[in-house]
C-alpha positions as CSV (number, residue, x, y, z in Angstrom):
1,X,70.9,20.9,-151.6
2,X,71.6,17.6,-149.9
3,X,75.2,16.5,-150.0
4,X,76.2,13.2,-151.6
5,X,78.4,12.2,-148.7
6,X,77.9,13.0,-145.1
7,X,80.9,13.0,-142.8
8,X,79.6,13.0,-139.2
9,X,77.3,10.4,-137.7
10,X,75.0,13.1,-136.4
11,X,74.7,14.6,-139.9
12,X,74.1,11.1,-141.2
13,X,71.3,10.5,-138.8
14,X,69.8,13.9,-139.7
15,X,69.9,13.0,-143.4
16,X,68.4,9.6,-142.6
17,X,65.5,11.5,-141.0
18,X,65.1,13.6,-144.2
19,X,65.2,10.5,-146.3
20,X,62.4,8.9,-144.1
21,X,60.2,12.0,-144.5
22,X,60.8,12.1,-148.3
23,X,59.9,8.4,-148.7
24,X,56.8,8.7,-146.5
25,X,55.6,11.7,-148.5
26,X,56.3,9.9,-151.8
27,X,54.3,6.9,-150.8
28,X,51.4,8.8,-149.2
29,X,48.2,9.8,-150.9
30,X,47.8,11.9,-153.1
31,X,51.4,11.9,-154.3
32,X,51.7,8.3,-155.2
33,X,50.3,6.1,-157.9
34,X,51.3,3.2,-155.7
35,X,49.4,-0.1,-155.3
36,X,47.4,1.5,-152.4
37,X,46.7,5.0,-153.7
38,X,44.7,6.2,-150.7
39,X,47.1,5.2,-148.1
40,X,49.2,7.4,-145.8
41,X,52.6,6.1,-145.0
42,X,53.6,6.8,-141.5
43,X,57.1,7.4,-140.2
44,X,56.4,4.7,-137.5
45,X,56.4,2.1,-140.3
46,X,60.2,2.6,-140.9
47,X,60.8,0.9,-137.5
48,X,57.8,-1.4,-137.4
49,X,58.0,-5.2,-137.8
50,X,55.3,-5.3,-140.5
51,X,56.4,-7.3,-143.5
52,X,53.5,-6.5,-145.8
53,X,54.7,-5.2,-149.2
54,X,53.0,-1.9,-148.6
55,X,55.2,-1.3,-145.6
56,X,58.3,-3.2,-146.6
57,X,59.0,-1.7,-150.0
58,X,59.1,2.0,-148.9
59,X,61.3,0.8,-146.0
60,X,63.6,-0.9,-148.3
61,X,64.0,2.1,-150.5
62,X,64.7,4.3,-147.4
63,X,67.4,1.9,-146.2
64,X,69.0,1.7,-149.6
65,X,69.0,5.5,-150.0
66,X,70.4,5.9,-146.5
67,X,73.2,3.4,-147.3
68,X,73.9,5.2,-150.6
69,X,73.9,8.8,-149.3
70,X,75.6,8.4,-146.0
71,X,78.9,6.8,-144.9
72,X,77.0,4.5,-142.4
73,X,77.7,0.8,-142.5
74,X,75.0,-1.9,-143.0
75,X,74.7,-2.5,-139.2
76,X,74.4,1.2,-138.5
77,X,71.7,1.6,-141.1
78,X,69.8,-1.3,-139.7
79,X,69.9,0.2,-136.2
80,X,68.2,3.3,-137.6
81,X,65.4,1.2,-139.0
82,X,64.2,-0.6,-136.0
83,X,67.4,-2.6,-135.1
84,X,67.2,-4.6,-138.3
85,X,70.0,-7.1,-139.1
86,X,72.7,-5.9,-141.5
87,X,71.7,-8.6,-144.0
88,X,68.2,-7.0,-144.2
89,X,69.9,-3.7,-145.2
90,X,72.1,-5.6,-147.8
91,X,69.0,-7.3,-149.2
92,X,67.2,-3.9,-149.4
93,X,70.1,-2.3,-151.3
94,X,70.3,-5.2,-153.8
95,X,66.5,-5.3,-154.2
96,X,66.3,-1.6,-155.1
97,X,69.1,-2.1,-157.6
98,X,67.4,-5.1,-159.3
99,X,63.7,-4.2,-159.2
100,X,63.0,-1.6,-161.9
101,X,59.9,-0.2,-160.1
102,X,61.7,0.2,-156.8
103,X,64.6,1.8,-158.6
104,X,62.3,4.3,-160.3
105,X,60.7,5.2,-156.9
106,X,64.2,5.6,-155.4
107,X,65.3,7.9,-158.3
108,X,62.3,10.1,-157.8
109,X,62.9,10.3,-154.1
110,X,66.6,11.0,-154.7
111,X,65.7,13.9,-157.0
112,X,63.2,15.3,-154.5
113,X,66.0,15.2,-151.8
114,X,68.3,17.2,-154.1
115,X,65.6,19.7,-155.0
């Protein structure tokens, strides 16, 4: 079972890696009924500069879950996702809260992490 709060930075980084794997699995064929159902989401895409929706939305969910489940700051989360600016992480957190589809994906991934 994954803890709700992580207390060391090393543990937070390890949990971030688990989140990335869970998000990649969730958005990869054949698990996902996503926009591109035959696509494989690679771990490399979490740090890539691609801005296409198919790459950005899973990354946003992973950033939001990392911020939610770890004690890391916005800048620290941004560094784990390809040295992104802290405002990018803030935007991702807000977007996942406001977009129902992204929130549903985030809930499913959160449940998978706890299971």
